[in-house]
C-alpha positions as CSV (number, residue, x, y, z in Angstrom):
1,M,-22.5,14.4,10.6
2,N,-22.0,17.6,8.8
3,E,-18.3,18.0,8.5
4,A,-18.3,21.5,8.8
5,I,-19.0,21.2,12.4
6,L,-15.3,19.6,12.3
7,L,-13.7,22.7,10.5
8,N,-13.3,26.2,12.3
9,P,-12.5,28.3,9.5
10,I,-11.6,32.0,9.5
11,I,-12.5,34.6,7.0
12,R,-9.4,37.1,6.2
13,E,-8.6,39.8,4.0
14,M,-7.0,38.3,0.5
15,H,-3.3,39.0,-0.1
16,P,-1.3,38.6,-3.3
17,S,0.5,35.9,-1.5
18,D,-2.7,34.2,-1.5
19,L,-3.3,34.5,-5.5
20,Q,-1.6,31.2,-6.6
21,H,-3.8,29.3,-4.2
22,V,-7.0,31.3,-5.4
23,I,-6.2,30.7,-9.0
24,R,-5.6,26.8,-8.3
25,I,-9.3,26.7,-6.7
26,E,-10.7,29.1,-9.4
27,R,-9.4,26.7,-12.2
28,E,-10.6,23.7,-10.3
29,I,-14.3,24.6,-10.1
30,F,-15.2,26.8,-13.0
31,L,-15.0,25.9,-16.7
32,F,-14.2,29.4,-17.7
33,P,-12.0,30.8,-14.5
34,W,-11.1,34.4,-13.8
35,S,-7.3,35.0,-14.3
36,L,-4.8,35.4,-11.8
37,E,-4.8,39.2,-13.2
38,N,-8.3,39.6,-12.5
39,F,-7.8,38.8,-8.6
40,A,-4.7,41.1,-8.5
41,D,-6.7,43.7,-10.2
42,S,-9.3,43.1,-7.4
43,I,-7.2,43.6,-4.6
44,R,-5.5,46.7,-6.2
45,A,-8.7,48.4,-6.9
46,G,-9.6,48.2,-3.3
47,Y,-12.5,45.9,-3.6
48,L,-13.4,43.7,-0.4
49,C,-11.5,40.6,-1.4
50,R,-11.4,37.8,1.2
51,V,-10.4,34.1,1.8
52,I,-11.6,31.5,4.0
53,E,-9.1,29.2,5.4
54,E,-8.3,26.5,8.2
55,K,-5.0,26.1,9.6
56,N,-3.1,28.0,6.8
57,N,-5.2,25.7,4.1
58,L,-7.0,27.9,1.8
59,L,-10.6,26.5,1.3
60,G,-12.2,29.4,-0.8
61,Y,-12.4,33.1,-1.7
62,S,-14.8,35.9,-2.7
63,V,-14.4,39.1,-3.8
64,M,-17.3,41.8,-3.3
65,M,-17.4,45.6,-4.8
66,L,-19.1,48.3,-2.7
67,G,-20.8,51.1,-4.6
68,P,-22.5,54.1,-2.9
69,D,-25.9,52.5,-1.7
70,E,-25.0,48.6,-2.9
71,A,-22.5,45.9,-2.9
72,H,-21.8,43.4,-6.0
73,I,-20.5,40.1,-5.2
74,L,-18.1,39.7,-8.0
75,T,-17.1,35.9,-7.7
76,I,-17.3,33.3,-4.7
77,G,-15.8,30.0,-4.8
78,I,-15.1,26.8,-2.5
79,G,-12.6,24.3,-3.3
80,A,-14.4,21.2,-4.8
81,Q,-13.4,19.0,-1.8
82,W,-14.7,21.7,0.6
83,Q,-18.3,22.0,-1.0
84,K,-21.3,21.1,0.5
85,K,-20.0,21.4,3.9
86,G,-21.6,25.1,4.8
87,L,-18.3,27.1,3.6
88,G,-20.3,28.7,0.8
89,E,-22.9,29.7,3.3
90,K,-20.4,30.9,5.8
91,M,-18.5,33.1,3.3
92,L,-22.0,34.6,1.9
93,Q,-23.3,35.5,5.5
94,Y,-20.0,37.4,6.0
95,L,-20.4,39.3,3.2
96,I,-23.9,40.2,3.8
97,R,-22.6,41.3,7.3
98,L,-19.9,43.3,5.9
99,A,-22.0,45.0,3.4
100,D,-24.4,45.9,6.4
101,E,-21.4,47.5,8.0
102,E,-20.7,49.6,4.9
103,H,-24.5,50.7,4.9
104,A,-25.4,49.3,1.5
105,Q,-28.8,48.9,1.1
106,S,-28.6,46.0,-1.2
107,I,-26.7,43.2,-2.5
108,F,-26.3,42.1,-6.1
109,L,-24.8,39.1,-7.7
110,D,-24.8,37.1,-11.0
111,V,-25.3,33.4,-11.1
112,R,-25.4,31.0,-14.3
113,E,-28.9,30.0,-14.6
114,S,-27.6,26.3,-14.4
115,N,-26.0,26.7,-11.2
116,H,-28.9,25.3,-9.6
117,G,-27.1,24.6,-6.0
118,A,-25.7,28.2,-5.9
119,V,-29.3,29.5,-6.9
120,K,-30.8,27.8,-3.8
121,L,-28.5,28.7,-1.7
122,Y,-28.7,32.6,-2.6
123,K,-32.5,31.8,-2.2
124,Q,-32.4,30.3,1.2
125,L,-30.2,33.7,2.1
126,G,-33.0,35.8,1.0
127,F,-31.6,36.7,-2.4
128,E,-34.4,37.0,-5.0
129,Q,-34.2,36.9,-9.0
130,V,-34.8,40.6,-10.2
131,A,-33.6,40.0,-14.1
132,K,-32.3,37.8,-16.6
133,R,-29.0,38.8,-18.8
134,K,-29.3,36.6,-21.8
135,G,-25.9,35.3,-23.1
136,Y,-23.9,36.7,-20.3
137,Y,-21.6,33.7,-19.6
138,P,-19.5,31.7,-21.9
139,S,-20.7,27.9,-22.2
140,M,-19.2,24.7,-23.6
141,C,-22.3,25.3,-26.2
142,G,-22.3,28.9,-26.6
143,R,-23.5,31.2,-24.0
144,E,-25.5,30.7,-21.0
145,D,-27.9,33.3,-19.2
146,A,-27.2,35.0,-16.0
147,L,-29.9,35.2,-13.1
148,I,-29.4,38.6,-11.5
149,M,-30.0,38.3,-7.8
150,R,-30.6,40.9,-5.0
151,L,-30.7,40.8,-1.2
152,M,-32.3,43.7,0.2
153,L,-30.6,44.6,3.6
């Protein structure tokens, strides 16, 4: 049985009071995490910062920036114990709706070339690879390429 069926999470605006929980998840799931200040700056800049939670338990987060005609998902993360339960897809579908409501014509995101699970999910939701950034991400063995993906709305 898919455990996501048992969850009834809500997605809401990220607040400064959430940042300790957000950074805990960020450090848990990424080898090269954003800093607490990166998230605080995103909130101050007015980016669309969201968290997904259930019963006051923060399960994940996202940050999306809006431009005149496009949106860019800067980061998205789901806590390790909550991954593979449909929550990343739920957050992405929410961001897609939000970008559409804001009249974006497309959504861009960058993803590590080695993150096969995320790439598969993005493709399932209609994202297509449009370019590659050589050596964009730090890695344990130097640098790793980023796939630039786009969803036309």
